C-alpha positions as CSV (number, residue, x, y, z in Angstrom):
1,M,-16.7,9.3,14.4
2,P,-16.8,7.1,11.3
3,S,-15.1,9.6,9.0
4,L,-11.9,9.5,11.1
5,I,-11.9,5.7,11.1
6,V,-12.4,5.7,7.3
7,V,-9.5,8.1,6.8
8,S,-7.4,5.9,9.1
9,A,-8.4,2.8,7.1
10,I,-7.4,4.4,3.8
11,L,-4.1,5.6,5.2
12,A,-3.4,2.1,6.6
13,A,-4.2,0.5,3.2
14,V,-2.0,3.0,1.3
15,L,0.9,2.6,3.8
16,S,0.5,-1.2,3.6
17,A,0.8,-1.1,-0.2
18,A,3.9,1.1,0.2
19,G,5.4,-1.4,2.5
20,F,4.8,-4.2,0.2
21,Y,6.2,-2.2,-2.7
22,A,9.3,-1.3,-0.7
23,G,9.8,-5.0,0.1
24,S,9.5,-6.1,-3.5
25,R,12.4,-6.5,-5.9
26,H,10.6,-4.3,-8.4
27,C,10.8,-1.2,-6.2
28,R,12.4,1.6,-8.2
29,W,13.2,3.9,-5.2
30,A,16.5,3.0,-3.7
31,A,15.7,4.6,-0.4
32,W,12.6,2.4,-0.1
33,R,14.4,-0.7,-1.4
34,R,16.6,-0.7,1.7
35,L,13.6,-1.6,3.9
36,G,13.4,-5.0,2.3
37,R,11.7,-7.6,4.5
38,A,10.8,-5.1,7.2
39,G,8.7,-3.2,4.7
40,A,6.8,-6.4,3.7
41,W,6.2,-7.3,7.3
42,G,5.1,-3.8,8.1
43,G,2.8,-3.9,5.1
44,L,1.3,-7.1,6.4
45,A,0.6,-5.6,9.8
46,L,-1.0,-2.5,8.2
47,L,-3.0,-4.7,5.9
48,A,-4.6,-6.4,8.9
49,A,-5.2,-3.0,10.6
50,S,-6.8,-1.6,7.5
51,L,-9.0,-4.6,7.1
52,S,-10.2,-4.5,10.7
53,L,-11.0,-0.8,10.4
54,W,-12.9,-1.2,7.2
55,I,-14.9,-4.1,8.7
56,R,-15.6,-2.0,11.8
57,V,-17.2,0.7,9.7
58,L,-18.9,-1.2,6.9
59,G,-19.2,-4.8,8.0
60,V,-17.5,-7.9,6.7
61,G,-18.5,-8.0,3.0
62,A,-18.3,-4.3,2.2
63,G,-15.3,-3.8,4.4
64,L,-13.4,-6.5,2.6
65,C,-14.3,-5.0,-0.8
66,A,-13.4,-1.4,0.3
67,M,-10.1,-2.5,1.8
68,L,-9.1,-4.4,-1.4
69,G,-10.2,-1.5,-3.6
70,T,-8.1,1.1,-1.8
71,W,-5.2,-1.3,-1.4
72,M,-5.2,-2.3,-5.1
73,L,-5.5,1.3,-6.2
74,A,-2.4,2.2,-4.1
75,M,-0.6,-0.9,-5.4
76,M,-1.2,0.2,-9.0
77,A,-0.3,3.9,-8.3
78,L,3.0,3.4,-6.6
79,P,4.9,1.8,-9.6
80,Y,3.4,4.4,-11.9
81,L,4.5,7.2,-9.6
82,A,8.0,5.7,-9.4
83,G,8.2,5.5,-13.1
84,M,7.2,9.2,-13.5
85,R,9.8,10.2,-10.9
86,I,12.6,8.2,-12.5
87,G,11.7,9.5,-15.9
88,G,11.1,6.2,-17.7
89,D,14.8,5.4,-18.1
90,A,15.0,2.0,-19.7
91,G,18.2,1.2,-17.9
92,S,16.7,1.6,-14.5
93,D,14.7,-1.6,-14.7
94,A,17.8,-3.8,-15.0
């Protein structure tokens, strides 16, 4: 069933972006920041899983574009959501 694979690919891309965000020094969520390198390595594994699922459904070219699109959307949304949650406190960036 392709729709289940597509949902799995989207979920893997979003979790991959979350892992990379948790592993970055720009992460604004203290609980996620504790993951550190483990979050980045987990994000890398989920990146490969998402890419392989998208390629399985759409082929190489379209699968790569779909994976990068969902991944970049999540990478842009996570810091924005963290900023909304923190409340835009200027002292929290330091």
